[in-house]
N, C-alpha and C positions, 0 to 999 in steps of 0.2 A: 052291432054296437061297436063303436070305435075303441080299439085297444092298442096302445103303443107300448111295445114290450122292450124293456131295457134290462140287460143282464151283466152280472159280473161272472167270475168263474163258478161261484157257488150260489148266487142269489138272483132272483128275478123280481123286478118291480114292474107293475103294469100301471100306466097312466090311462085313465078311462072315465067315461061319464058315470059309471056305476061303481067306481073305485074310490077309496079314501084319497083325499087330496095329497098329491105328491110334493113333498118338500125337498127341493134341490138346494143343498148347502152352498152358499156363495163365497165363503171366506178364503178359499185358496185362490187368491187373486191379488197380485201385487199392485194393481192400479189404485193409486191414491193411498197406498200403504208404504210410506218411506222406509219404515223399519224392516218390513218384509222384503222390500226391494234390495236393501243393503245386505240382508242376510243371504238372499239368493245369489247376489253378486259375489259374496264371499264363499259360496258353496255350502251354506248352512241351511239345512232343511228342517231344523228343530221346530220352528213355528208352524210350518206346513204340516208336520206330523201331529203336533198338538192340536191344531185347528181341525184336522181330519177326524181325530178321535173324539174331540169335544162335540163337533157337529153331529156325528153319528149317535153319540150318547144322548144328545138332546132331541133327536128325532129326525135328522136328515135321512132320507131314503135313497138319495142319489147325491154324489158330490161333484160339483162343478170344479174343473181344474183349468185355470187360466194361466197362460204363460207370458202375458203381456208385460214383462219387466223392462225397466230402463236401467242399463248398467252405466251410470255416468262416469265412474272412475275408469272403467275399462275402455269406455268410449274415448276418453282423453288420450289413452295410450295406443289404441288401435281403432282406426276409423270404421272398421268392419262392424264394431259393436253399435254403431248408429243405425244399422240395418236390422229391422225385426226379422227379416228372412234369414239372417245369420244367427241372431240371438235365440229365437224362440224354438226352433226344432230340437236342438239338444236339451234345452231347458225343459220343454214339454215332455220329452222322453224320460228324463230323470224324475220329474214330478209324478208322472203316471206310475213309474216303478215304485217310488217311495210310498205313494198313497195306497196302492193296491197291495203292498207288502204288509200293511198294518190294518187294513179294513177289508170287509167283504162286500161292501155295497157297490152297486154299479156306478160308472163315472159318466160325466157329461164333459166332453172334450171341447174346450172353449178357446178359440183363437180366430183372429182375422187373417192369419197367415196359413195358407193352404199347406205349406211344407210342415208346419207344426202339427197340423191334424194328421198328415201322413206319418210323421214321426211317432205320434201317439199310437196310431194303428199298428205300428210295428211291434209294440210291446204290451198293448192293452189286452186284458183277458175278458172274454165275453162279448157282449153286444152293447157298446156305449151309445149315448146320445151325442150327436154332433151339433155343436153350437158355434157357428150358425151359417145360414145364407140369408141374403137380403133379396130384394126384387131387382137389383142391378143385374143387367144381362151378363156382364163380365164375371160377377161373383157367382151367379147361378151356374155358368158354364165351367167354373173352376171347382165348385163344391158338389153339384148334383151328380156328375159322373162318378165321383169318388164314393158318394153315398150309395149310388146304385151298384157299384162294383162290389162293395162289402155288405150290401143289403142292410143298411143301418137306418135308424130314425134320425131326423134332423129338425132343428129349430129354424123356423122361417120368420124373419123379422120384417115387419110391414113398412119398410121404406125402400126407396129406389134411387135412381140417379137424381131425382128432383129433391131429395132429402126427406125429412119427416114432415108429413102434412098434418096440419091441425084439423083437417076435414076427415072425420071418421069414415066417410064413404070412400075417400081416396085410399085410405089405409086398408080398407076391406078389399078394394080392387087389386091392390098390390099383393095381398095374401092370395087372392084368387089366381093371379098370374103365376105365383110361385107354385101353387098346387097343380095348375095345369102344366107348367113347364116340367115339374117333377114327374107327372104322369107320362110325359113324353120320354122320360128316361126309365120308365118302368117302376117308379117309386109310388106306392099306393098312398092314398090320403091318410090312412091310419098310421103311417110312419112320418107324418109331418105334424109338428107341434108349433102352432102359430103364436108368435108374440105380437099382439096388436099394438104394442108400445103405449106404456102408461106415461102420461104427462103429469107434471107436478100440479097438484090442485091449488097450491098457493099462487101459481102463475096463471092457471086456467081454471076458472070456477067449475066448468062442466067436465073436467078431466075424468072424474069418477064415472059420471053418467055415460060419457063416451065409451069408456072401456066396457062397462056392463052391457051396453047395447051391442058393441062390437062382438063381444064374447058370445052373446046369444045368436047373432047372425052367423058367426063362424061355425058354431055348433050345428045350427039348423040348416044352413044353406051349403056349407062345405063339408060338414061332418068331420071336422078336425078337432084334436085336442088343442089346448091353449096353455100358455105360460106367460110370465112377465117378470121383470125386475121389480119386485113388490115395493121396495123402499123408494122407488122413483116418485110414487104418489105423494110422499111427505117431504120431498126435497125442499130445504130452505125453511121448514117450519119448526117451531118449538115443540117439544114433547112428541117427537116423530113416531115413537113406538105406539102411542095411543092411536094416532091416525092410521098407522099400518094395521093395527089390531082391529079397527073398525072396517077398513077396506077389504081385508082378506075374506071374512065371511060373506060380505056382500058380493065379492067377485065369485066366490064359490056358489052362492045362490044363483048367480047369473049363468053359471055353467063352466067357469074356469076350473081346470083340472090339475094345474101345477103352478109353482112359482119358484123362481131363483131368489133366495132370501137368506137372511141370517137366522138359523134356528136356535141360536144361543140367547134367545130373548123369551122369557117365559110368557109375557103378555101376548105376543104374536102366536106362540105355540098353543097357548090356552084357547085363543080364538079359533084356531084351526081344529083343535080336538073337539071343541063344542060344535063347530059347523059340521064336522064329519058325523057327529051324533045326530044332529038335527036333520041332516040330509039322508039319514038311514044308511050311512056308510060305515057304521060302527055297531055291528050286531050286539044287541042287548047292552050297549054302553060299556062293554068291557074295557076298551082303551080309555074311555073317559074316566072310569073308576080308577084304573091304574094311574092315569095322569094326575088325578086329584090327590093321590097319596104323595106324588112328587111335590105338588104345590104345598101340601101340608109341611113337608120338610123344608121347602123354601121359606115359608112363613115362619118357621122355627129358626131360620138363620143359616141353613145349609145352602151353599151355592147351587144354582140350578143345574149346572153341568155335573156336579158331584152327585146331587140327588138323583139325577136322571141315570147316570152310570150305575149307581147302586141299585136302582130299581130294575134296570135291564139285567144286571147280574143275578139278582134275586128272582126275577120274573121269568127268566128263560125256561127253567125247569118246570115252573108252574104252567106255562103255556103248553109245554109238551104233554103234561099230564092231562090238560083239558082236551087236547086233540086225541089222546089215547082214549 
C-alpha cells in the first residue's frame, strides 16, 4: 500500500490510501496577499507565525511554506530584487526557521526557484515534502536529482511545456512521465504525490468529474498519492466554501489523499472529518466526536481557531490516556 512519509524533527505524517486525509495548510504564501508581502519586505514575520499556529490548531497536519514574495519597494532601489533567484533563497531559509521554531508539524517546501528549495534544505529538520516539479524536462532535471539526493517526497504537477491541458488523458500521461523519470533517478512511486490540477468548475462544467476520474486512475494505474489546490475548484464563484466543502469529500471518495488548502474554515474541515469517518479512517469516530465539540463551541460564538486550540490543549492528555 502506498505510503508517503513526511517528518519534522519530532512528528511523522503519513499520506496514504488507508490514512486519514492529509490537510496541508496553504496560508504561508505571499502570492495574492499584499499585506503579507509588505510585512515580509519589512522583515516582519508576525503574520507568518500567527498563520502557522492558527492552521495547526485548526487541523493542518503539514504546513506549506511558500517564498514567492514580490518586494516592490526594494526592487525600485536595487534591481536585483526583481529576480526571484535573489529574493527567495534567503527568504525561504528564514521562513522555515521561523515556522519550525514555533510548530512541530512537518513542512512542505513550496517554490518554483530551485535555489530556494536548496536553501530550505540547509535548515529544515526532518523529511519535508518538496513542492514541486512539473512535467517540463528542464524542471524535472533541476528538481528530481535534488529530491533523489536527499531521499525526499515530491509533488508532481500534471503540466508540461505545452501548458495545462483541458484533456484529462493528457494530464494523466504527464503524471506518468514524471513518475517514470523519477524512477530513473531512483525515486520510488510512493514518494511522488501527484497534483492532477483542479480546474474551476465555474469555467469548466466537467472539472469535478475530471478530477475524480483522474484520481482513480492515478491510484489504480500508477499507485501514487494525490493532492490538489482545493480552492481552485470554486474560483470565481459565490459562497466558495460551500463548493469546496462538497468537493473535498467527493475527491476523498475517489481516492484523493491530501490537499493544499485553508484549514481555518470550519465548513471544509467539518466535511473532511466526516469523510474520514465515512471512509473508516477514523476508528470508532473518535476524531469526529472531538471535532463535534469544537463545532458546538463555534455555534456558541467562539472563533473556530480559538475553539480548536482549546480542544487541542485539553485533549492532548486525554489521547495519551487512551493510548495507555
